[in-house]
C-alpha positions as CSV (number, residue, x, y, z in Angstrom):
1,M,200.6,80.2,85.1
2,D,201.4,83.8,86.1
3,R,198.4,84.9,84.0
4,I,196.0,82.5,85.8
5,K,194.4,83.4,89.1
6,I,192.9,80.2,90.5
7,L,189.6,80.8,92.4
8,D,188.7,77.2,93.3
9,E,191.6,74.8,93.9
10,A,189.5,71.7,94.0
11,L,187.7,72.4,90.7
12,W,191.0,73.6,89.1
13,R,192.3,70.0,89.2
14,T,189.4,68.9,86.9
15,V,189.9,71.5,84.2
16,P,190.9,69.9,80.9
17,K,194.3,71.1,79.5
18,D,192.5,72.1,76.2
19,V,190.2,74.5,78.1
20,I,193.3,76.2,79.7
21,V,195.0,76.5,76.4
22,E,191.8,78.0,74.8
23,A,191.4,80.5,77.7
24,E,195.1,81.6,77.4
25,R,194.7,82.1,73.6
26,A,191.4,84.0,74.0
27,A,192.7,86.4,76.7
28,Q,194.4,88.8,74.3
29,E,192.9,92.1,75.4
30,S,190.5,91.3,78.2
31,P,190.2,88.6,81.0
32,V,188.7,85.2,80.2
33,W,187.1,83.0,82.8
34,I,187.2,79.3,83.2
35,A,183.9,78.1,84.7
36,L,181.9,75.0,85.5
37,Q,178.4,75.4,84.0
38,G,175.3,74.0,85.6
39,N,175.2,71.3,82.9
40,G,178.6,70.0,84.1
41,H,180.7,71.4,81.2
42,I,183.9,73.2,82.0
43,V,184.4,76.1,79.6
44,A,186.4,79.2,78.8
45,M,184.1,82.3,78.6
46,D,184.4,86.0,77.8
47,G,183.1,87.3,81.1
48,P,181.2,86.4,84.2
49,G,177.6,85.6,83.4
50,D,178.0,85.8,79.6
51,P,174.5,84.8,78.5
52,Q,175.8,83.5,75.1
53,V,177.9,80.8,76.8
54,A,176.6,80.1,80.3
55,T,173.7,77.7,81.0
56,G,172.3,77.4,84.4
57,D,174.4,78.0,87.5
58,V,178.0,78.9,86.9
59,M,180.9,78.3,89.3
60,F,184.0,80.3,88.4
61,I,187.2,78.3,88.6
62,A,189.9,80.7,87.4
63,E,190.5,84.0,85.7
64,V,193.0,84.2,82.9
65,A,194.6,87.7,82.5
66,P,195.2,89.3,79.1
67,S,198.5,88.5,77.5
68,R,201.3,91.0,77.9
69,G,203.2,92.4,75.0
């Protein structure tokens, strides 16, 4: 959890464990964001506002820092 900065405590409780694991794996060199998309899906995404991933409004739940070492 030391790599995860929670931005929204209420939404954090709804994040599926597999999304957290995916975000931690993906954050090798740059931050990864966990976000709630306008369509109701909670996803791990490369960066804020990534047009390849986001649909509609996005609420950022957490930032996962790059892995150390």
